[in-house]
N, C-alpha and C positions, 0 to 999 in steps of 0.2 A: 627467408628470414635469416638474420645473421646469427641468432642464438636459437637453441632448440626450444620449441614451443612446449609448454607444460599444460597438459590437458587433464582436467578433473572429470572422471567418469562416474556417474551414478547409475546403479543397476541392482537387480535382484540378488539376494543371497540364496535364491533357489534357481533351478534351471528353467522352471516353467513347463507348460504342457506341450510345447512344440520344439522339435529339434532345431528349428530355424532360429530360435532365440539363442541357443548355445553356439550355433554356427556364427551368428552375427557378433556375439561377444568375442569369440575367437578372432574373427575377421577384424574387429576394431583394435584389439590388442596387437595383432600382427601388423596392421596398418600404422599404428603409432610407432612401433619399432622400425618399420621400413622407412618412415619419414625422419627417424632420428629424434623423435619427440620423447618427452618424459610423461609417464602416467602417474597421476595422483588419484587415489581412490580410498575406499573405506577400510582397507586392510584385511578383508576376509579371504578365506581360502575356499569357501563353499559357493555353489551356484554360479551365476553369471559373473559375480565379482572375482571368484577364483579363476574362471576361464579367461577373462580379459587380462588379468595380471599375469597368468602363466604364459599366455600368448605373447604379451608385450616383452616379458623377460626372455622368452625363447627367440624373439626377433631382435634382441640386443638393446631393448629400452631400459632406462633407469626407472624403477618403479618405487613410488613412495606411498606407503599405507599409513592410515591414521585410524586407530581403533580404540574404543573405550575399554577400560580395564575389565569391566564386567563381561564383555564379549570375549576378550582375550582369555579370561579365566575359564570360560566355557569351551576353550580349545577350538575356537573358530578363526583365530588369527592366523595369517599366512606368515610363516617364519622364514621363507626363502626370498624375501624382498631386498631391494637395495637399501631401503630405509623403512623401519616400522616404528611409528610413534604411538606409544600407549598413553592415552589421556584419561582424565577422570570422568568427563561428562560428554554427552552428545553435542552440547553447544560448543564445547572446546574442539571436538572433532570437526564439526562443520566449519568453524572459524579457521582452523589450521589448514584444512583442505582448500578453502577459498583463498587463503593467503598465498598458497604455494602453486597457484595455477594462473594461466593466462586466458583460459576459456573453460566452459562447462558443457558436457553433453549428458543426456539421459538415455539409457537403453531401457528395454522392458524391465519392469520391476513392480513392487507393491507400494504400500502406503509410505514407506520410508523414502523410496525413490521419488514419489510424487511430492512429498513434503520438501525434500531437498531441491528439486527442480523449481517449485513455486517460490521457495524462499529466495534463491539466487535471482530468479526473474523479478521478484518484488524489489530486491536490493538494487537491481539494474534500473528499474523504472524510477526508483527514488533517488538515483544518482550516487549510491554508495560504491558502485564500481562501474566500469565501462567495458566489461569483458563479454565476448560473444557467448550465446547460449544456444545449444542445439538439441534436437530430439530425433532419435533414430526410431522410425515407425516401421519396425520389422513385422511383416505379414499383417499389416493393418492393426497392430496391437493398440495404437493410439488413435484410431479413426474416430471412435466415439468422443474421446476427449477433444480432438481437433474440431469436431462438429459442435461440441458444447462451447468451445472457445469462440467459434463463429457466432454462436447465440449470444455470448456476453458482449460482443461488439454490436450486434444488432439491437441488443437491449440497452445499450448506452452505458454499460458499466466498465467496459474496456475500450480504449480507442484503437483504431486500426494500426497506428504507429506502435502502440504498446504490444499489440498482437504480433506485429512484424519483427519484434525483437527476438522471437523464437524461430530459429532456423530449423526447418524440417526436411528430412530426406529419408528414403527407404533403403539406400545403399550406404554402407560404412564409408567408402572412399569419397562419395559425393558429399556426405555430411562433413567429413574432415576437410575437404576442399573448401566448402563454404565457410567453415570456421577459420581456416587459415587465411582466407581473403579478408576477414574482418578484424584480425588481430594486428594492431598497429606496429607492435614490436615485442618480441619475447625477451625474457629476462635471463641473466646468467643463472646457472643452476642453484647457487646459494644466495641469490639476491631476490628475495620473494617480495612481490607486491603486497601492499596492504589494501584490504577492501574498504 
């Protein structure tokens, strides 16, 4: 790609129960930096969010965080980023993150991660954007979800092409490779796409 890809990462604000989750978040951040990409994420310093940001920064990546004021005031915002945008609402946060990226991936996380993943997947299916979406299935964390998604296809509520919009991998580099192949062209750092 002629310009650095800007990747939005959704993940937990906790580390989770397995050391593999933290290791995967660090590996994703490191891989983003190694590729010369930019990280866009929720602006937190705790859990997997902090790990992916710190690793990307350490690997030389530009890191853009977007966090609601209420969370910043609870002192969970990461103050060492290349850019930190403090916004008023979660809707504003999600919109700004989506505008500033070329693709999305989700790592292990909780209900916030699920909601963000399904929202951008819905937007993609409705034609509001054409950006790739990926899921990092570390240690089988998303196995049950993937099984259920198969059930939604079998039940006639999701088509197989809709299901195939979600790229799935177990290794960070493999997932980023799949995303890279699907992005038609990245933007200049200050020329953000609109969703």
